[in-house]
N, C-alpha and C positions, 0 to 999 in steps of 0.2 A: 592515500591517494584519493582524489575527488574528481568529479567531472560535472559538467553542466549541460543541460539540454534547453534549448529554446523550443517551447511548445507551441505548435499550432500553424507555423508558417508554410510547411510543405505538405500538409495532409497526413502526417503520421498518425497512427492509432495508438491508443494507450498500451495495447499488448505489445506493439513493437518496441516502444520506449522501455517497457518494463522488462521485456525479454532481453533486451540489450544490457540494461541495468543489472539483471540477475546474472547474466553471463560474465560481466565485469567483476561482480562480487566473487564469483566462483574462480575465474581464471587469473585475474590480477589482484585480487583482495581489495577491491574498491572499497574505500571507507565510506563514502557518502556520495549520493547523486543529488545534484541541485537541479531544480526545474524553474524556468522563467517563462512567464507568459509572453507570446510574441505580441508586440505593438508595432504597427506599420510607422514607417518614417518617410515623411514626404521626400520627394525627389530620389527614391530608391526603386528598384525593380519590384519590390514587395508593397509599395505604398497603397495599392488598391485592395489588399487583402484585409479581411477583418481582424480585429484584435482577438486574442484568445481569452477565454474566461479564467479569472483567478481561481475559481472554484474547481476547474479541471486541474489546475496546478496543485491545489491543496490535496486533492484525491490522489494524485500521482505520488506526492510526498508521503501521504498515508500508506499507500500500497508499497512504496519502496521500503518504508520501515517494516511493513509485514514481511517482506521478502528477507530483509537483512537481520531483523531482530527477533521475529516471531515464528520463524520456521515455516513460512507459507512458501509455496511454489507459484510461479506464474499461472500454471494450469488450474490452480485452485481459486484463482481470483474471479470475481463475478462480472465478467465482461459481457456486453451486449453483442448483437450479431455483427456489429461494425468493428468490434474489438476495443471498445471503449468502456470505461468504468461507469457505474451509475452516476447520474448527476445529482440525484436528491438524497443519497445516503453515502455515509463514508464506507470504504471497501470492506472493512472488518465488520460493521453492522450488516452490510448487504450479504456478506459471506455467511454470518451467523443466522440471518433470516432464512437462507436457503438450506443450511446444514444443521443447525441446532433447534429450530423450531419444533420439530417432532421427536428429538432425541435430546432433551435437556442434559446439561452436565451436572453431576452430583458433585458439588463444590468441596464436600468433606472426603471425597474419595478420588477425585481427579488428580492426574498427574500434572506436573508443571506445564508440559506441552499442551494439555487440554485446557488448563486454566487460562494461559495466555491467549487463547482463541476466543475467550468470552469478552464481548464488548464491556469496556471499562476496566478490565484487568490487564495490566501489563506485566513485564518481568519483575519489577519490584514488588508489586502487590502479590503476584503468584509466590514469589519466594517468601514473603511475610506469611501468607496462609499456610505454606508448608512448614515453616518454622513454628507457627502457633499450634499446629496439630501435634507436634512433638511436645510442646509445652503443656498442652492440655491433657496429655495422657498420663 
């Protein structure tokens, strides 16, 4: 099952969109959420609204994958005071900046769940690291 959100036409926050996405993953086993940036169309009630940034859509996709594939919860994501994701950093990097800067992960001892939270390491790389540990012993 999939669903699609048009982002930016009605003033929704990222936390609202991702809370809905997380709920759909949990309750109806949503496979994937798609996000499209709003672009106004002439001669419609929304023609005077500004277009949404494609960068916002990218960060929503990234955050959605963190929820679905990386074990994050909405509460852990780095929202600003308005409930939106940072505009200058991807959500995983922003989370790591807040949570791992003073407590780095020891890559040779970290669990899979800890590894996949490190920017640049996804599920496949984490699994490869864990397999390599067993080969190296």
